[in-house]
C-alpha positions in Angstrom: -5.6 9.0 -1.3 -9.0 9.5 0.2 -10.2 6.5 -1.9 -7.4 4.3 -0.6 -8.2 5.2 3.0 -11.9 4.7 2.5 -11.2 1.3 0.9 -9.0 0.2 3.8 -11.4 1.5 6.5 -14.4 -0.2 4.8 -12.5 -3.5 4.6 -11.5 -3.3 8.3 -15.0 -2.3 9.4 -16.6 -5.1 7.4 -14.0 -7.6 8.8 -13.8 -6.5 12.5 -17.0 -4.4 13.0 -15.0 -1.3 13.9 -11.6 0.3 13.5 -9.6 0.3 16.8 -8.1 3.6 17.8 -4.6 2.1 17.8 -5.0 1.1 14.1 -5.3 4.8 13.1 -1.5 5.4 13.2 -0.9 2.3 11.1 -3.5 3.5 8.6 -2.0 7.0 8.6 1.5 5.6 8.0 0.2 3.4 5.2 -1.5 6.3 3.5 1.8 8.4 3.7 3.7 5.5 2.2 1.2 4.9 -0.6 1.3 8.6 -1.5 5.1 8.5 -1.6 5.0 5.3 -3.6 2.8 6.9 -6.2 5.0 10.0 -6.4 8.2 8.0 -6.7 6.7 5.6 -9.3 5.6 8.6 -11.4 9.1 10.1 -11.2 10.7 6.9 -12.3 8.2 6.6 -15.1 9.0 10.2 -16.2 12.8 10.1 -15.8 13.5 6.5 -16.5 15.6 3.8 -14.9 18.9 5.4 -15.8 20.3 8.9 -15.9 21.5 9.3 -19.5 24.1 11.9 -18.5 25.9 9.7 -15.9 24.7 6.3 -17.1 23.9 5.4 -13.5 20.8 3.8 -12.1 18.1 6.3 -11.0 18.4 6.6 -7.2 14.7 6.5 -6.9 14.6 2.8 -7.8 15.9 2.0 -4.3 13.4 4.2 -2.7 10.6 2.6 -4.8 11.7 -0.9 -3.7 11.9 0.2 0.0 8.4 1.7 -0.2 7.1 -1.5 -1.8 8.5 -3.6 1.1 7.2 -1.2 3.7 3.7 -1.1 2.2 3.6 -4.9 2.0 4.5 -5.1 5.7 2.0 -2.5 6.7 -0.7 -4.3 4.8 0.2 -7.5 6.5 0.0 -5.9 9.9 -3.5 -4.8 9.1 -4.5 -8.2 7.7 -4.8 -6.8 4.2 -2.6 -9.4 2.4 -4.1 -12.7 1.2 -1.5 -14.7 3.2 -2.1 -13.0 6.5 -5.9 -13.0 6.0 -5.8 -16.8 5.6 -3.9 -17.0 8.9 -6.5 -15.0 10.8 -9.6 -16.5 12.4 -13.2 -16.0 11.4 -12.7 -15.6 7.7 -16.3 -15.5 6.5 -15.7 -13.8 3.2 -13.8 -15.2 0.2 -10.2 -13.8 0.0 -9.7 -10.9 -2.3 -6.3 -9.4 -3.0 -6.6 -6.1 -1.1 -2.8 -5.4 -1.4 -2.8 -5.7 -5.2 -5.9 -3.5 -5.4 -4.2 -0.8 -3.3 -1.1 -0.8 -5.4 -2.9 -0.7 -8.7 -5.9 1.5 -7.8 -6.2 4.8 -9.6 -6.2 7.8 -7.3 -8.9 10.3 -8.0 -7.5 13.2 -5.9 
């Protein structure tokens, strides 16, 4: 998770020159949700989509979808999605897909 945080902070510093104090809570919440997303995703990959004993859908699928939606909204709030970056002023750098990078980045913790 340290790599994720550093990646986001570096992006925000390069974009805005500094990280505002009020952004720290959003970054903290995003980090928590990324950690949970990773754990839930691993559990779904381990246990599968269905419970073979009950033939019901794995309850973690809903949690995974909720976390995905929350992470996307948090990234949008920080200007980390391609769409929201395109709506912001002073875009000097070519757009890169920060959101996709965050969701697919390998964690080295």
